[in-house]
KEKE-3310 file (N, C-alpha, C; in steps of 0.2 Angstrom, whole numbers, plus 5000, padded with zeros to 4 digits):
npx = (5157:5166:5169:5169:5168:5155:5154:5157:5150:5138:5136:5142:5128:5119:5124:5123:5109:5107:5118:5110:5096:5099:5103:5093:5082:5085:5091:5075:5073:5078:5069:5069:5071:5072:5078:5089:5097:5098:5108:5117:5125:5130:5138:5149:5150:5163:5174:5181:5178:5191:5201:5198:5203:5190:5182:5189:5190:5178:5172:5178:5187:5180:5168:5160:5155:5145:5136:5133:5125:5113:5110:5108:5094:5087:5087:5078:5065:5061:5062:5050:5041:5041:5034:5024:5017:5013:5000:4987:4980:4978:4982:4971:4962:4971:4981:4983:4990:5000:5006:5013:5022:5028:5036:5042:5051:5060:5063:5070:5082:5089:5093:5099:5108:5115:5123:5132:5136:5146:5154:5159:5166:5178:5188:5184:5186:5176:5170:5159:5156:5143:5134:5136:5137:5121:5118:5120:5114:5102:5104:5103:5091:5082:5070:5066:5052:5047:5054:5050:5035:5036:5039:5029:5017:5023:5021:5009:5002:5000:4985:4980:4979:4989:5000:4992:4993:5008:5013:5008:5015:5027:5027:5025:5036:5048:5041:5046:5062:5066:5062:5073:5084:5083:5081:5097:5104:5103:5109:5122:5125:5122:5129:5128:5121:5108:5097:5093:5089:5080:5071:5065:5052:5042:5043:5039:5022:5016:5017:5006:4997:4993:4997:4994:4980:4976:4980:4971:4961:4964:4960:4944:4942:4932:4930:4942:4947:4960:4967:4971:4979:4993:5001:4996:5004:5018:5020:5019:5031:5037:5035:5040:5055:5057:5053:5064:5075:5071:5073:5088:5094:5092:5100:5096:5097:5094:5081:5074:5064:5059:5053:5042:5036:5029:5023:5009:5005:4986:4978:4964:4953:4955:4957:4961:4970:4983:4988:4990:5000:5008:5015:5018:5028:5038:5043:5050:5063:5064:5076:5081:5086:5092:5107:5112:5111:5121:5134:5135:5141:5153:5158:5163:5173:5179:5191:5200:5196:5198:5201:5196:5188:5180:5177:5168:5157:5152:5146:5137:5128:5121:5117:5106:5100:5095:5091:5078:5073:5070:5064:5054:5043:5041:5038:5024:5020:5015:5005:4995:4995:4996:5011:5018:5012:5017:5030:5033:5031:5042:5052:5049:5052:5061:5071:5078:5084:5082:5083:5089:5101:5103:5101:5115:5122:5118:5125:5137:5143:5138:5150:5149:5152:5166:5175:5176:5168:5156:5158:5154:5140:5135:5136:5126:5116:5113:5115:5102:5095:5092:5088:5074:5067:5068:5068:5055:5047:5049:5044:5028:5026:5013:4996:4990:4984:4979:4973:4960:4956:4945:4933:4923:4927:4942:4952:4958:4974:4983:4997:5009:5023:5035)
npy = (5131:5134:5144:5137:5120:5123:5126:5115:5103:5107:5104:5089:5087:5089:5081:5069:5068:5068:5059:5047:5049:5047:5031:5026:5028:5019:5009:5006:5006:4994:4984:4982:4987:5004:5006:4999:5004:5015:5013:5005:5017:5024:5012:5015:5028:5027:5019:5009:5015:5018:5019:5025:5038:5045:5044:5051:5065:5071:5070:5072:5070:5081:5083:5072:5069:5076:5073:5062:5066:5068:5060:5052:5058:5053:5039:5038:5043:5037:5023:5027:5025:5012:5008:5012:5008:4998:4987:4984:4976:4970:4957:4951:4938:4932:4926:4912:4907:4917:4917:4905:4909:4918:4912:4901:4908:4916:4907:4898:4903:4910:4900:4893:4903:4907:4894:4897:4910:4905:4897:4909:4914:4909:4918:4930:4938:4945:4954:4950:4935:4925:4933:4941:4930:4926:4939:4936:4926:4935:4944:4938:4933:4943:4954:4967:4973:4989:4989:4978:4980:4992:4982:4974:4986:4989:4979:4977:4969:4971:4970:4961:4943:4934:4948:4953:4940:4943:4955:4952:4945:4949:4957:4951:4946:4957:4963:4951:4954:4966:4968:4954:4958:4970:4966:4959:4971:4974:4966:4968:4978:4989:5001:5009:5003:4990:4994:5005:5001:4994:5000:5002:4995:4999:5010:5008:5000:5013:5023:5014:5012:5026:5036:5030:5030:5044:5051:5043:5049:5064:5062:5059:5069:5083:5075:5073:5086:5094:5086:5089:5095:5102:5105:5092:5082:5086:5086:5072:5068:5075:5067:5056:5056:5062:5048:5042:5047:5050:5032:5031:5038:5027:5020:5009:5010:5022:5018:5009:5015:5027:5017:5012:5019:5024:5015:5011:5025:5026:5018:5017:5027:5036:5034:5042:5054:5046:5041:5053:5056:5046:5049:5063:5059:5050:5062:5066:5057:5053:5064:5062:5050:5046:5050:5040:5029:5035:5036:5022:5017:5026:5015:5005:4993:4986:4983:4974:4964:4947:4929:4921:4932:4927:4917:4916:4925:4919:4909:4915:4916:4906:4906:4914:4913:4902:4898:4909:4906:4894:4889:4898:4894:4880:4882:4886:4879:4867:4873:4873:4880:4881:4877:4884:4900:4898:4897:4908:4921:4914:4920:4932:4936:4937:4949:4959:4974:4991:4991:4978:4984:4997:4987:4980:4992:4995:4983:4986:4997:4994:4989:4973:4968:4968:4981:4972:4961:4966:4973:4963:4958:4970:4968:4957:4959:4969:4958:4950:4959:4961:4951:4947:4952:4947:4933:4931:4933:4922:4912:4916:4921:4916:4914:4912:4902:4906:4903:4916:4925:4933:4928:4913:4905:4902:4913:4918:4928:4938:4937:4952:4958:4972)
npz = (4942:4927:4913:4904:4904:4908:4891:4886:4893:4889:4876:4875:4882:4871:4860:4868:4864:4850:4846:4853:4848:4834:4831:4838:4831:4818:4822:4826:4812:4810:4813:4828:4845:4850:4860:4857:4851:4859:4870:4860:4859:4869:4873:4862:4863:4876:4881:4874:4861:4848:4857:4869:4866:4864:4875:4881:4877:4874:4887:4900:4918:4924:4919:4920:4933:4934:4922:4927:4937:4932:4924:4935:4940:4929:4929:4942:4940:4925:4935:4943:4931:4927:4940:4938:4926:4927:4926:4937:4934:4922:4929:4929:4927:4922:4931:4934:4924:4921:4934:4935:4924:4928:4937:4930:4922:4928:4939:4934:4926:4936:4945:4937:4935:4948:4947:4939:4945:4954:4944:4940:4950:4951:4941:4947:4962:4972:4985:4993:4992:4994:4991:4978:4970:4974:4964:4951:4948:4949:4939:4925:4925:4924:4917:4907:4906:4903:4889:4882:4882:4876:4865:4862:4859:4846:4837:4837:4847:4858:4865:4862:4867:4870:4868:4882:4893:4892:4896:4905:4916:4914:4922:4934:4934:4936:4950:4957:4954:4960:4973:4975:4972:4981:4993:4992:4989:5007:5011:5010:5018:5017:5020:5031:5047:5050:5055:5049:5034:5041:5041:5029:5031:5037:5027:5016:5020:5026:5010:5004:5013:5018:5011:4995:5000:5001:4988:4981:4987:4984:4969:4969:4974:4966:4953:4952:4943:4949:4945:4933:4928:4923:4935:4945:4939:4939:4954:4956:4949:4958:4970:4967:4968:4979:4986:4982:4988:5000:5001:4998:5007:5016:5015:5005:4988:4979:4967:4972:4979:4972:4962:4973:4973:4961:4958:4969:4963:4960:4946:4943:4942:4934:4916:4904:4913:4920:4910:4903:4913:4911:4900:4901:4909:4901:4893:4898:4902:4891:4887:4898:4898:4889:4894:4902:4897:4889:4901:4909:4899:4898:4908:4900:4896:4880:4875:4879:4875:4875:4873:4886:4891:4880:4885:4896:4892:4884:4890:4900:4894:4885:4897:4902:4888:4890:4898:4903:4892:4892:4906:4904:4894:4897:4909:4904:4894:4906:4911:4902:4888:4872:4860:4851:4854:4868:4865:4859:4870:4879:4870:4870:4887:4885:4885:4890:4891:4897:4910:4914:4913:4924:4934:4933:4935:4950:4955:4950:4958:4972:4972:4970:4958:4945:4933:4921:4920:4923:4909:4902:4908:4902:4888:4885:4888:4879:4866:4870:4870:4855:4849:4855:4844:4833:4835:4841:4828:4822:4830:4832:4820:4810:4810:4828:4841:4856:4873:4879:4892:4898:4886:4885:4874:4862:4858:4840:4835:4826:4822:4817:4807:4805)
capx = (5160:5170:5163:5174:5165:5147:5151:5158:5144:5130:5140:5140:5120:5120:5128:5121:5106:5107:5118:5104:5090:5100:5106:5086:5080:5089:5087:5069:5071:5080:5065:5075:5064:5072:5082:5097:5103:5103:5112:5127:5128:5134:5146:5152:5155:5164:5182:5183:5180:5198:5206:5197:5203:5184:5176:5191:5190:5170:5167:5185:5181:5177:5161:5157:5150:5139:5134:5130:5120:5109:5109:5100:5087:5085:5083:5075:5060:5060:5059:5045:5038:5041:5031:5015:5014:5014:4992:4987:4971:4981:4985:4965:4958:4977:4984:4985:4995:5007:5010:5014:5024:5031:5039:5046:5053:5062:5067:5078:5087:5091:5095:5106:5114:5117:5128:5136:5139:5151:5160:5163:5171:5186:5192:5184:5186:5172:5169:5155:5156:5135:5130:5139:5131:5115:5115:5122:5108:5095:5105:5101:5083:5075:5066:5063:5041:5045:5054:5042:5027:5037:5039:5021:5013:5026:5020:5002:5002:4998:4979:4983:4978:4998:4998:4989:4998:5016:5014:5005:5022:5032:5026:5026:5046:5050:5041:5049:5068:5067:5062:5076:5088:5082:5088:5106:5107:5102:5112:5126:5127:5120:5135:5128:5118:5106:5090:5093:5088:5072:5064:5060:5045:5036:5043:5031:5017:5016:5016:5003:4991:4992:5001:4990:4976:4976:4981:4964:4953:4962:4957:4937:4940:4929:4929:4946:4947:4965:4974:4968:4982:4999:5001:4997:5011:5024:5020:5020:5039:5041:5035:5046:5060:5058:5051:5069:5081:5071:5079:5093:5096:5087:5107:5098:5094:5086:5076:5067:5057:5055:5049:5039:5028:5025:5018:5006:4999:4981:4976:4958:4952:4952:4963:4967:4975:4984:4989:4996:5007:5015:5017:5025:5036:5041:5046:5058:5062:5067:5081:5088:5091:5101:5115:5113:5118:5134:5134:5134:5145:5157:5159:5160:5179:5181:5197:5204:5191:5203:5199:5193:5180:5174:5170:5165:5152:5147:5145:5133:5125:5119:5116:5104:5095:5092:5088:5073:5066:5066:5059:5043:5040:5042:5031:5018:5015:5011:4998:4991:4994:5001:5016:5019:5011:5023:5037:5033:5031:5047:5056:5045:5053:5070:5072:5082:5085:5087:5082:5095:5109:5100:5103:5119:5123:5117:5129:5143:5142:5138:5155:5147:5154:5171:5174:5176:5160:5151:5156:5151:5136:5133:5135:5124:5107:5111:5113:5096:5086:5089:5087:5070:5064:5068:5064:5047:5047:5051:5040:5023:5025:5007:4989:4991:4978:4981:4967:4960:4952:4938:4929:4925:4931:4949:4952:4965:4975:4987:5006:5010:5028:5035)
capy = (5128:5137:5145:5132:5116:5124:5124:5109:5099:5108:5101:5084:5085:5089:5075:5061:5066:5065:5051:5040:5049:5041:5027:5021:5026:5014:5002:5005:5006:4985:4982:4984:4994:5012:5006:4995:5010:5021:5008:5004:5021:5024:5009:5018:5034:5022:5019:5005:5016:5025:5018:5028:5046:5049:5048:5056:5072:5073:5066:5070:5067:5087:5083:5065:5067:5083:5070:5055:5066:5071:5051:5048:5058:5050:5032:5037:5045:5028:5018:5027:5028:5006:5006:5019:5004:4989:4990:4978:4975:4966:4954:4947:4932:4928:4923:4906:4906:4923:4915:4900:4908:4920:4911:4898:4912:4919:4901:4895:4905:4912:4895:4890:4908:4904:4888:4901:4915:4900:4899:4915:4916:4908:4922:4938:4938:4949:4955:4946:4930:4926:4939:4940:4922:4927:4945:4935:4922:4939:4944:4935:4930:4949:4955:4972:4979:4994:4988:4972:4983:4994:4980:4972:4990:4994:4975:4976:4963:4974:4971:4953:4940:4933:4951:4954:4936:4945:4959:4950:4939:4953:4963:4947:4945:4966:4966:4949:4955:4972:4965:4950:4965:4976:4961:4957:4976:4973:4960:4973:4982:4995:5007:5009:5002:4988:4998:5011:4996:4991:5007:5004:4991:5006:5016:5006:5005:5021:5021:5008:5014:5033:5039:5032:5032:5053:5051:5043:5054:5069:5059:5060:5076:5087:5071:5073:5090:5095:5081:5088:5100:5101:5104:5086:5078:5090:5084:5067:5068:5077:5061:5048:5060:5063:5042:5041:5052:5042:5026:5031:5037:5025:5017:5008:5013:5029:5018:5006:5024:5029:5011:5012:5027:5024:5007:5014:5028:5025:5021:5016:5032:5038:5031:5048:5055:5040:5039:5061:5057:5042:5054:5066:5058:5047:5069:5069:5052:5053:5068:5060:5041:5044:5052:5037:5026:5034:5034:5015:5018:5024:5009:4997:4994:4977:4984:4968:4956:4937:4920:4923:4933:4926:4907:4920:4930:4911:4901:4921:4919:4903:4903:4919:4914:4894:4900:4913:4907:4887:4891:4900:4889:4875:4881:4892:4868:4866:4877:4869:4883:4878:4876:4891:4902:4896:4900:4916:4920:4913:4925:4941:4936:4935:4954:4966:4983:4997:4988:4976:4990:4998:4983:4983:5000:4996:4979:4989:5003:4990:4983:4967:4966:4975:4981:4966:4957:4973:4975:4957:4959:4977:4966:4952:4963:4971:4955:4948:4961:4960:4947:4945:4954:4941:4925:4932:4934:4915:4906:4923:4921:4915:4915:4906:4902:4911:4904:4923:4923:4937:4923:4907:4900:4904:4919:4919:4933:4936:4944:4957:4957:4977)
capz = (4933:4924:4906:4898:4908:4905:4885:4885:4897:4885:4869:4876:4881:4863:4855:4869:4863:4842:4843:4855:4844:4828:4835:4841:4825:4812:4827:4821:4805:4807:4820:4834:4849:4851:4868:4857:4848:4864:4873:4858:4857:4876:4870:4855:4867:4879:4879:4868:4852:4848:4863:4874:4867:4860:4879:4888:4875:4877:4891:4905:4923:4929:4917:4919:4937:4930:4918:4934:4943:4928:4927:4942:4940:4924:4928:4946:4936:4924:4939:4943:4926:4926:4941:4936:4920:4929:4929:4945:4929:4917:4931:4931:4922:4918:4937:4936:4919:4921:4938:4933:4918:4930:4940:4927:4920:4937:4944:4932:4925:4945:4951:4932:4937:4956:4943:4933:4950:4957:4939:4940:4956:4949:4938:4950:4969:4973:4993:4998:4986:4990:4989:4972:4968:4971:4959:4945:4945:4948:4933:4919:4926:4921:4910:4903:4907:4896:4884:4880:4883:4869:4857:4859:4855:4839:4833:4835:4850:4864:4863:4860:4873:4871:4874:4891:4895:4892:4901:4915:4917:4914:4928:4940:4936:4936:4953:4960:4953:4963:4977:4976:4973:4987:4998:4991:4994:5011:5014:5010:5025:5014:5019:5040:5051:5048:5058:5044:5032:5043:5039:5024:5030:5037:5023:5012:5023:5022:5005:5001:5016:5021:5001:4992:5000:5001:4980:4978:4989:4978:4963:4966:4973:4963:4947:4948:4939:4952:4943:4928:4930:4923:4944:4948:4936:4943:4963:4954:4950:4965:4973:4965:4969:4989:4987:4980:4991:5006:5001:4997:5016:5021:5014:4999:4983:4975:4962:4974:4981:4966:4961:4975:4972:4953:4958:4974:4962:4960:4942:4945:4944:4923:4913:4903:4919:4921:4902:4903:4918:4909:4893:4903:4911:4894:4889:4906:4903:4884:4886:4900:4898:4884:4898:4910:4890:4890:4909:4908:4891:4899:4909:4895:4893:4879:4873:4881:4875:4874:4873:4893:4891:4877:4886:4900:4886:4879:4896:4903:4886:4886:4903:4902:4885:4888:4905:4898:4885:4893:4909:4904:4889:4902:4915:4901:4895:4912:4913:4895:4886:4866:4860:4849:4861:4875:4861:4859:4877:4882:4865:4874:4892:4885:4884:4896:4890:4900:4918:4916:4914:4930:4939:4934:4936:4956:4956:4949:4961:4978:4972:4970:4950:4941:4928:4916:4920:4918:4900:4899:4906:4898:4880:4887:4890:4872:4863:4872:4869:4850:4848:4852:4839:4828:4840:4843:4821:4819:4836:4830:4808:4810:4817:4831:4847:4864:4876:4881:4900:4897:4882:4885:4868:4862:4850:4838:4835:4819:4823:4807:4805:4807)
cpx = (5163:5167:5165:5170:5158:5148:5152:5151:5139:5132:5138:5132:5119:5118:5127:5115:5105:5110:5114:5097:5092:5100:5099:5083:5080:5090:5082:5068:5075:5075:5068:5069:5072:5081:5090:5098:5104:5109:5116:5128:5132:5138:5149:5154:5159:5172:5185:5181:5188:5201:5205:5199:5198:5179:5183:5191:5185:5172:5175:5181:5178:5168:5158:5150:5140:5133:5127:5126:5114:5104:5104:5096:5084:5081:5077:5069:5060:5059:5052:5040:5037:5037:5024:5015:5015:5006:4993:4981:4974:4981:4977:4963:4966:4981:4986:4991:5002:5009:5016:5021:5031:5039:5046:5054:5057:5067:5072:5082:5091:5094:5102:5112:5119:5126:5132:5139:5147:5157:5164:5167:5180:5190:5188:5183:5183:5172:5167:5151:5146:5129:5130:5136:5123:5115:5119:5113:5102:5098:5102:5094:5080:5073:5064:5056:5042:5048:5049:5037:5027:5033:5034:5019:5017:5022:5013:5001:4998:4992:4973:4981:4984:5001:4999:4994:5007:5016:5011:5011:5027:5033:5028:5034:5049:5048:5047:5056:5069:5066:5067:5081:5086:5085:5094:5107:5108:5107:5120:5130:5121:5121:5133:5122:5112:5099:5092:5086:5081:5068:5061:5052:5041:5036:5038:5025:5013:5012:5009:4994:4990:4993:4995:4981:4971:4977:4975:4958:4957:4961:4952:4937:4938:4931:4938:4952:4957:4972:4973:4973:4990:5004:5003:5004:5017:5026:5021:5028:5043:5043:5041:5054:5061:5060:5059:5074:5078:5074:5084:5096:5094:5095:5102:5098:5092:5081:5072:5062:5055:5050:5044:5032:5026:5017:5009:5001:4993:4981:4971:4952:4947:4960:4966:4971:4980:4991:4994:5000:5009:5017:5021:5029:5041:5045:5048:5063:5069:5074:5085:5089:5097:5109:5115:5115:5124:5137:5138:5139:5150:5161:5164:5167:5179:5188:5200:5202:5195:5199:5194:5189:5178:5171:5167:5156:5148:5144:5138:5127:5119:5114:5109:5097:5093:5087:5081:5070:5063:5063:5054:5041:5037:5037:5024:5014:5012:5007:4993:4992:5000:5008:5018:5017:5015:5028:5038:5034:5037:5049:5055:5049:5057:5072:5073:5081:5089:5084:5087:5102:5106:5102:5113:5124:5123:5124:5136:5146:5142:5145:5156:5153:5161:5170:5171:5171:5156:5149:5150:5147:5130:5131:5129:5117:5107:5109:5106:5091:5084:5088:5081:5065:5062:5064:5057:5046:5043:5044:5031:5021:5019:5000:4992:4985:4981:4974:4968:4957:4946:4934:4930:4926:4939:4948:4959:4966:4982:4991:5007:5018:5027:5037)
cpy = (5135:5139:5140:5126:5117:5122:5118:5104:5101:5105:5095:5083:5083:5084:5070:5065:5064:5062:5046:5042:5044:5038:5023:5024:5024:5008:5000:5001:4996:4982:4978:4988:4998:5009:5003:4998:5013:5018:5008:5010:5024:5018:5014:5023:5032:5023:5014:5006:5021:5024:5022:5035:5049:5051:5052:5063:5075:5071:5068:5071:5075:5086:5077:5066:5076:5076:5063:5059:5069:5062:5049:5050:5055:5042:5032:5040:5037:5024:5019:5025:5018:5005:5007:5011:4995:4991:4981:4975:4967:4957:4948:4943:4929:4927:4920:4905:4910:4918:4908:4900:4909:4917:4905:4902:4918:4913:4898:4896:4908:4905:4893:4899:4909:4898:4893:4905:4911:4899:4902:4917:4913:4913:4929:4934:4945:4949:4949:4941:4928:4929:4940:4935:4924:4933:4942:4932:4928:4944:4942:4930:4938:4949:4962:4976:4985:4994:4982:4977:4987:4988:4976:4979:4993:4989:4973:4972:4968:4971:4962:4947:4938:4940:4954:4949:4939:4948:4958:4948:4942:4957:4959:4947:4952:4965:4960:4951:4963:4970:4959:4954:4969:4972:4959:4964:4978:4969:4963:4975:4990:5001:5009:5008:5000:4990:5003:5007:4995:4996:5008:4998:4999:5012:5012:5003:5008:5023:5020:5011:5020:5036:5040:5033:5042:5053:5050:5048:5062:5069:5060:5067:5080:5083:5072:5079:5093:5090:5082:5095:5099:5100:5097:5079:5080:5085:5076:5064:5067:5071:5057:5053:5059:5053:5040:5042:5046:5036:5023:5032:5036:5018:5011:5013:5017:5023:5013:5014:5025:5024:5010:5015:5026:5018:5009:5021:5024:5026:5016:5020:5034:5038:5036:5052:5052:5041:5045:5059:5053:5047:5059:5065:5052:5054:5067:5065:5053:5058:5066:5055:5042:5046:5046:5029:5027:5034:5029:5015:5018:5022:5004:4999:4986:4979:4976:4964:4950:4936:4918:4923:4929:4918:4912:4924:4926:4909:4908:4921:4913:4903:4906:4920:4906:4896:4902:4909:4896:4887:4894:4898:4882:4876:4886:4884:4865:4866:4876:4873:4881:4880:4883:4898:4902:4900:4906:4918:4919:4918:4932:4939:4939:4944:4960:4973:4983:4993:4982:4980:4997:4994:4981:4987:4997:4991:4983:4996:5000:4984:4975:4964:4973:4976:4975:4965:4961:4972:4968:4958:4963:4972:4960:4954:4967:4967:4952:4952:4961:4955:4943:4949:4947:4934:4927:4931:4927:4912:4910:4923:4922:4914:4910:4906:4904:4909:4913:4922:4927:4931:4918:4902:4904:4909:4918:4926:4931:4941:4948:4960:4964:4977)
cpz = (4932:4916:4900:4899:4906:4898:4884:4888:4889:4880:4872:4875:4875:4860:4859:4863:4854:4843:4846:4853:4836:4827:4834:4834:4823:4818:4824:4816:4801:4811:4827:4840:4850:4855:4866:4854:4852:4869:4868:4858:4863:4875:4869:4861:4871:4875:4878:4861:4854:4852:4869:4874:4864:4868:4884:4885:4878:4882:4898:4912:4926:4925:4919:4929:4938:4927:4922:4933:4938:4924:4930:4940:4935:4929:4936:4944:4931:4929:4941:4939:4927:4934:4940:4930:4923:4931:4932:4937:4925:4919:4931:4928:4923:4924:4935:4930:4920:4930:4936:4927:4921:4933:4936:4924:4925:4939:4940:4928:4932:4943:4943:4931:4943:4951:4943:4938:4952:4950:4938:4944:4953:4944:4942:4958:4969:4984:4999:4990:4987:4991:4981:4968:4967:4964:4955:4943:4945:4942:4927:4921:4925:4916:4911:4906:4903:4891:4880:4878:4876:4860:4857:4858:4847:4834:4832:4839:4856:4867:4864:4865:4874:4876:4879:4895:4898:4898:4911:4920:4916:4921:4934:4942:4937:4947:4960:4961:4957:4970:4981:4977:4978:4994:4997:4992:5003:5013:5014:5014:5024:5017:5027:5041:5048:5049:5053:5035:5031:5042:5033:5025:5032:5033:5019:5014:5022:5015:5004:5009:5020:5011:4999:4993:5000:4992:4980:4981:4983:4970:4963:4968:4967:4955:4948:4942:4943:4950:4935:4923:4928:4929:4946:4942:4940:4951:4961:4953:4956:4967:4973:4968:4976:4989:4987:4986:4997:5005:5001:5006:5020:5022:5006:4994:4982:4971:4964:4977:4976:4960:4964:4973:4968:4955:4964:4969:4959:4949:4940:4944:4935:4921:4910:4906:4919:4915:4899:4906:4916:4902:4897:4908:4907:4892:4895:4902:4894:4884:4891:4902:4892:4889:4902:4903:4892:4898:4912:4904:4895:4903:4905:4894:4887:4874:4875:4879:4872:4874:4880:4891:4886:4879:4890:4899:4883:4886:4902:4897:4885:4893:4904:4895:4889:4896:4907:4898:4888:4900:4910:4900:4893:4905:4911:4900:4899:4910:4908:4890:4880:4863:4857:4851:4866:4872:4861:4868:4881:4876:4869:4881:4890:4885:4892:4897:4893:4906:4920:4917:4920:4938:4939:4935:4947:4958:4955:4955:4968:4976:4971:4961:4950:4938:4921:4915:4919:4911:4898:4902:4905:4888:4881:4886:4882:4868:4862:4871:4860:4849:4850:4850:4834:4831:4840:4832:4821:4823:4832:4826:4807:4811:4820:4838:4852:4868:4880:4890:4899:4891:4886:4879:4866:4859:4847:4836:4829:4820:4814:4810:4802:4798)
residu = (MET:THR:SER:HIS:GLN:VAL:ALA:LEU:PHE:LEU:PHE:ASP:LEU:ALA:LEU:ILE:LEU:VAL:LEU:ALA:GLN:GLY:LEU:GLY:HIS:LEU:ALA:THR:LYS:ILE:GLY:GLN:PRO:PRO:VAL:VAL:GLY:GLU:ILE:LEU:ALA:GLY:VAL:LEU:LEU:GLY:PRO:THR:LEU:LEU:ASP:GLY:LYS:VAL:SER:ARG:ALA:LEU:PHE:PRO:ALA:ASP:ILE:GLN:PRO:LEU:LEU:GLY:ALA:LEU:ALA:ASN:VAL:GLY:VAL:ALA:LEU:PHE:MET:PHE:GLY:VAL:GLY:LEU:GLU:ILE:GLU:ARG:GLN:VAL:LEU:ARG:GLY:ARG:GLY:ARG:ILE:ALA:ALA:ALA:ALA:GLY:LEU:GLY:SER:THR:ALA:VAL:PRO:PHE:LEU:LEU:GLY:ILE:GLY:LEU:GLY:TYR:PHE:LEU:LEU:THR:ARG:HIS:ASP:PRO:ASP:LYS:LYS:ALA:ALA:PHE:VAL:VAL:PHE:ILE:GLY:LEU:ALA:VAL:SER:VAL:THR:ALA:PHE:PRO:VAL:LEU:ALA:ARG:ILE:LEU:THR:ASP:ARG:LYS:LEU:ALA:LYS:THR:PRO:LEU:GLY:GLY:LEU:ALA:LEU:ALA:THR:ALA:ALA:ILE:VAL:ASP:ILE:VAL:ALA:TRP:THR:ALA:LEU:ALA:GLY:VAL:GLN:ALA:SER:LEU:GLY:ALA:GLY:GLY:GLY:ALA:TRP:ARG:VAL:ALA:LEU:MET:VAL:PRO:PHE:ALA:LEU:ALA:LEU:VAL:PHE:ALA:VAL:ARG:PRO:TRP:LEU:LYS:MET:ARG:LEU:ARG:ARG:GLY:ASP:GLY:SER:ALA:ALA:ARG:THR:PRO:TRP:TRP:SER:ALA:GLN:MET:LEU:ILE:GLY:ALA:LEU:LEU:CYS:GLY:ALA:ALA:THR:GLU:ALA:MET:GLY:MET:HIS:TYR:ILE:PHE:GLY:ALA:PHE:LEU:PHE:GLY:VAL:ILE:VAL:PRO:ASN:ASP:ARG:SER:GLU:ARG:LEU:ARG:GLY:ASP:LEU:MET:GLN:HIS:THR:ARG:THR:VAL:THR:SER:VAL:LEU:LEU:PRO:VAL:TYR:PHE:VAL:VAL:ALA:GLY:LEU:LYS:VAL:ASP:LEU:ARG:GLY:PHE:GLY:TRP:ALA:GLN:THR:ALA:GLU:LEU:GLY:ALA:VAL:MET:VAL:VAL:ALA:VAL:ALA:GLY:LYS:PHE:GLY:GLY:THR:TYR:LEU:ALA:ALA:ARG:LEU:THR:GLY:LEU:PRO:GLY:ARG:PRO:SER:ALA:ALA:LEU:ALA:ALA:LEU:MET:ASN:THR:ARG:GLY:LEU:THR:GLU:LEU:VAL:ILE:LEU:GLY:VAL:GLY:LEU:GLN:SER:GLY:LEU:LEU:ASP:GLY:ASP:LEU:TYR:SER:LEU:LEU:VAL:VAL:MET:ALA:LEU:VAL:THR:THR:ALA:MET:THR:GLY:PRO:LEU:LEU:ILE:ARG:THR:TYR:ALA:LYS:PRO:VAL:ILE:VAL:PRO:ASP:PRO:ALA:PRO:ARG:GLU:PRO:VAL:ALA:SER:THR:ALA:ARG:GLN:PRO)
# end
């Protein structure tokens, strides 16, 4: 790297962090999760603003690969954190309702998305048409577990029965989504021999039946004293990166390896140790993820947005919102959950956030999405995430009764507006 490239790279990194932090903070002031402001920062730094002059001046072609490398590390660690935050205990006692709501929250928008995919084929011509249609169905059925957890915490709902049910449902939706995405990418041929993709099966089994027991043994040894050192957190992050490298070498995306490693990390020995690991992961990703927002934003170009694009965006929004809300609400009601908590749960499941951006990035990299459709779907992710707060306030502004699986009697909880 030349001296000029080093200087511009460091300046870009500082600018990204300042803008992401600033807009993220402003988003919280209007009752939105910070990720809304951070995604908007990425879009504003892209080619849409001032006809691309800003992005060309700040992010020339020789700097973008460096930012892309940092962004990949940030996404890998983010996916490790997603897997880490999926608590198996949260499903206990909520299995029936969470499974039904998760099925409705996934199946209904997915099926509607399949129809949307066929509609979009009339304007877009991907090489793998079947994979494209399935991918569109997957893209509109995603729920962002980390963003949802943040919304529940900010609104003092994380410890309520509704919060527990929402986390359990989102965990199921997330696992289904990542599994389905892995299947879609495997169907594309993954850039080289199907035998490499088949290695995912023994790899996952090795993580579950060899690596996880070894980690449990380490936590038990000396009452987990080894895990109370910074080196433990560093080893976990290294493990996430190595697993990401392994799945990438198998022809799959690196996010799958990082996610799987997060899922198999034991969380039943010490809540404090797990909390420390999650905090260390968030500290690193808080620096690297804004870079990903900009890298993603550089691919969002809304300059040619016209009536045709407006019609496409309208169709995408109708399918994404109606499918998520309607599917979750109907499934929850069929399990006996009252109307208002069912509506609040449906509003929460409409959150997409960064998880959607990661999936869209995989679609763009795999050639399933072109630049125009990618841009429209990023707008959908931004709008649906911003809708969650207002919808939640409207559906959950008064005391409601949500069945708690632990006690015999229903538990009342009151939402607090920010």
